[in-house]
Structures are given as C-alpha cells and as structure tokens.
DRENKERO-490012 format. One record per residue (C-alpha): residue in one letter; x, y, z. Coordinates in steps of 0.5 Angstrom, whole numbers, padded with zeros to 4 digits, always signed. Example, Ala and Ser with C-alpha at 12.3 -4.5 7.8 and 13.67 -1.06 7.14 Angstrom:
DRENKERO-490012
A+0025-0009+0016;S+0027-0002+0014;
***
This chain:
DRENKERO-490012
M+0094+0026-0001;T+0091+0032-0004;S+0088+0037+0001;F+0083+0042+0000;T+0078+0047+0004;V+0071+0048+0003;E+0068+0055+0005;T+0061+0055+0005;N+0058+0062+0004;L+0050+0062+0006;T+0049+0068+0001;D+0052+0064-0005;L+0046+0063-0009;S+0050+0061-0016;H+0047+0053-0014;Q+0040+0055-0013;N+0035+0057-0018;W+0027+0058-0020;P+0027+0052-0024;Q+0029+0047-0017;I+0023+0051-0014;V+0019+0049-0019;S+0021+0042-0019;L+0019+0042-0011;L+0012+0045-0013;I+0011+0040-0019;A+0013+0034-0014;L+0008+0037-0009;A+0003+0038-0014;L+0003+0031-0016;C+0004+0027-0010;T-0002+0031-0006;L-0006+0029-0012;I-0004+0021-0010;G-0005+0022-0003;L-0011+0026-0003;E-0014+0019-0007;R-0011+0015-0001;E-0014+0020+0004;L-0022+0019+0001;R-0021+0012+0002;Q-0019+0013+0009;K-0012+0009+0008;S-0007+0008+0014;A-0003+0013+0009;G-0006+0019+0007;L-0006+0026+0004;R+0000+0029+0009;T+0004+0022+0009;H+0004+0022+0001;T+0005+0029+0000;L+0012+0029+0005;V+0015+0023+0002;G+0014+0025-0005;L+0017+0032-0003;G+0022+0030+0001;A+0025+0025-0005;A+0025+0031-0010;L+0029+0035-0005;F+0034+0029-0004;M+0034+0029-0011;L+0036+0036-0012;V+0041+0036-0006;S+0044+0030-0010;K+0045+0034-0016;Y+0046+0041-0014;G+0048+0041-0007;F+0056+0039-0007;G+0058+0044-0012;D+0062+0048-0007;V+0066+0041-0006;V+0066+0039-0013;D+0069+0046-0016;G+0076+0046-0017;A+0078+0040-0012;G+0078+0035-0017;V+0072+0031-0014;V+0067+0026-0018;L+0061+0025-0015;D+0055+0020-0017;P+0048+0023-0016;S+0045+0016-0018;R+0047+0014-0011;V+0042+0019-0007;A+0036+0016-0012;A+0038+0009-0009;Q+0038+0010-0002;I+0031+0014-0003;V+0028+0007-0006;S+0031+0003+0000;G+0029+0008+0005;V+0022+0009+0003;G+0022+0001+0004;F+0022+0002+0012;I+0016+0007+0011;G+0012+0002+0007;G+0014-0004+0011;G+0011+0000+0017;L+0004+0000+0013;I+0003-0008+0012;F+0000-0011+0018;V-0003-0018+0019;H-0010-0018+0023;R-0013-0025+0024;S-0009-0028+0019;T-0011-0022+0013;V-0006-0019+0011;R-0007-0011+0010;G-0004-0005+0008;I+0000-0008+0002;T-0003-0003-0004;T-0002+0003+0000;A+0005+0001+0002;A+0006+0001-0006;V+0003+0008-0007;V+0008+0011-0002;W+0013+0008-0006;V+0010+0010-0012;S+0010+0018-0009;A+0017+0017-0007;A+0019+0015-0015;V+0014+0021-0017;G+0018+0026-0012;T+0025+0023-0015;A+0023+0024-0022;C+0021+0031-0021;G+0027+0033-0017;A+0031+0030-0023;G+0028+0034-0028;L+0023+0029-0031;W+0017+0032-0029;L+0013+0030-0035;L+0015+0022-0033;G+0013+0024-0025;A+0006+0027-0029;A+0005+0020-0033;V+0006+0015-0027;T+0001+0020-0023;A-0004+0019-0028;A-0002+0011-0029;H-0003+0011-0021;F-0010+0013-0022;L-0012+0009-0028;V-0009+0003-0024;V-0013+0004-0017;F-0020+0006-0021;G-0020+0003-0027;Y-0017-0004-0025;P-0022-0006-0020;R-0028-0005-0026;V-0024-0009-0030;L-0023-0015-0026;R-0030-0014-0024;L-0032-0015-0030;L-0028-0021-0032;T-0029-0024-0025;R-0037-0023-0027;R-0037-0028-0033;V-0032-0033-0029;P-0036-0035-0022;T-0031-0036-0016;A-0030-0042-0012;A-0027-0043-0005;Q-0027-0046+0001;L-0027-0042+0008;R-0025-0044+0014;L-0027-0041+0020;T-0026-0041+0028;Y-0031-0038+0032;L-0033-0037+0039;D-0041-0041+0040;G-0047-0038+0042;R-0046-0031+0039;G-0050-0032+0032;V-0043-0032+0028;L-0046-0037+0023;R-0052-0033+0022;R-0048-0027+0020;V-0042-0031+0016;L-0048-0033+0012;A-0051-0027+0011;L-0045-0023+0009;A-0043-0028+0004;T-0050-0027+0001;R-0050-0020+0001;Q-0042-0020-0002;G-0045-0024-0009;F-0043-0031-0006;A-0048-0038-0006;V-0046-0042+0000;D-0046-0050-0003;E-0044-0054+0003;V-0043-0052+0011;H-0040-0056+0016;T-0039-0055+0023;S-0035-0058+0029;R-0033-0057+0036;E-0025-0056+0037;P-0023-0062+0041;G-0020-0061+0047;R-0022-0059+0054;A-0029-0057+0056;E-0030-0050+0057;P-0036-0046+0059;P-0042-0045+0053;E-0040-0038+0052;R-0032-0040+0051;A-0034-0046+0046;V-0030-0046+0040;V-0033-0048+0033;E-0030-0049+0027;L-0033-0048+0021;S-0032-0050+0014;L-0036-0047+0008;H-0036-0048+0001;I-0038-0042-0003;R-0038-0040-0011;G-0040-0033-0014;S-0038-0027-0017;G-0036-0023-0011;D-0029-0020-0008;I-0026-0027-0004;N-0021-0023+0000;E-0026-0018+0001;L-0031-0023+0004;A-0025-0026+0008;M-0023-0019+0011;G-0030-0017+0013;L-0031-0024+0016;A-0025-0023+0020;E-0027-0017+0023;A-0034-0020+0025;E-0035-0020+0033;G-0033-0027+0035;V-0029-0030+0030;L-0022-0032+0032;R-0019-0034+0025;V-0020-0034+0018;H-0017-0038+0012;V-0019-0038+0005;G-0017-0045+0001;E-0017-0047-0006;D-0023-0050-0009;D-0023-0057-0009;G-0027-0059-0015;
***
C-alpha cells in the first residue's frame, strides 16, 4: 500500500484564481434573479433561499474541480468531480421536500420546490464553468413561470373545464353562499348543487357537518378554485373529481 503525506499551505493560491470568483458571481446573479421572482410572488422559498442554494452549489462544484489539487499532485490519486454534482442533486431534494405540504387535501409548494432544484442546477453549471448554459436555463425559468400560464389560459379558454367538486363544511356559517360566489368570480358556472348532512350522531347546529357536491363548468383554473375553497372559513375538506359527462 502506498502512503503519502499531504501538507496544506494556506498561502498557496495556485489552485485559486479570478475565473473561479467570476463563476461564483455569475451564479449569485442568476440565482438572485430566480429568487427575486419567487420573493415577489410571496412563495415559501424566496430571494435568500434560492440565492444561497445556487451559490452553495457553485462552490461545491468548484471545490470538487479544484479543491483537491494538493492531494492529487504527485500522489497518483484519481478523483471524479462528477460525484459532487450527483450529491448536489440528491441533497437539494431534501430542501425541496420540505417546501411541499398538504393543506386540506390540496398539495402546495411543488413549483417552488422545482425552482429550488433549478437554482441548484444553475449554480452547479456556473461552478463547472458552463455559465452560458446557466444563463439559458435562467431565461427558460422566466419563460415557464410567466409565459406558460398565459398560453395555458388561452388554450383552456376555448375548451371549458368541467369537473365535480365535493366539499365538507360546517353548517350555519354561510359557506355555501361563499362557495358559489367564489366559483362565479373565477369564471365557473354551477350546473348542479346537491347537499346532504353527514350521517352520524346528532351534533349541535353550529357543529353540523354538510356534504356539498357541485358540478361546475367554465374557463377558470380548477386547482386555483380548489385552493381558494380549501382556505374558506368553515370548509373542512375539498375534493376535485372528474366530470362524469
């Protein structure tokens, strides 16, 4: 077995240079743009989170490429820088998983988790010296978050959405009136309404549970409507089903 000794010289700057600093600054700038978009939309992960994730990914990649020169030089050691990139991908998954949560049967935070993942990819690309690719992905991010919703609205405007909504809410709080008003404001027409009291033991009037079934049709965003209904006072559960017709 071959043994070797590694001596670290803190004043040796042979493996550090200005292009590496430029790579970090480019990662900082690009991920700041991505994080600013999230911050302005008041998402759970905003400017600081996306900037730090991208900057950290860039530094990890630079350390992987240049940080072990004193070990490799003259020691016959072969390193694989791509391993660090693979670990960045899996490590950022923990951050993204923490941003996704379920609120009253509605899943939220998936897009923000995906954007954090993209920020890490942009930072990794900049750290690898592929800043042009990182800039292209940053531009693609803005195309997706700003352009795609408009295209989707244009497409769905011509094809009305039909769905079955099932809600469970507390009676006597004006929930039905608010549900119908919200559906109308978001561009839906209510075709059918069915209500029934949830079977079980007798409850006081203020705790009576009602099951509501709505057949709606329109050009709005059904998921946005479901999230709005889930946050309404007195609503316990919201479920979106397929159109039976």
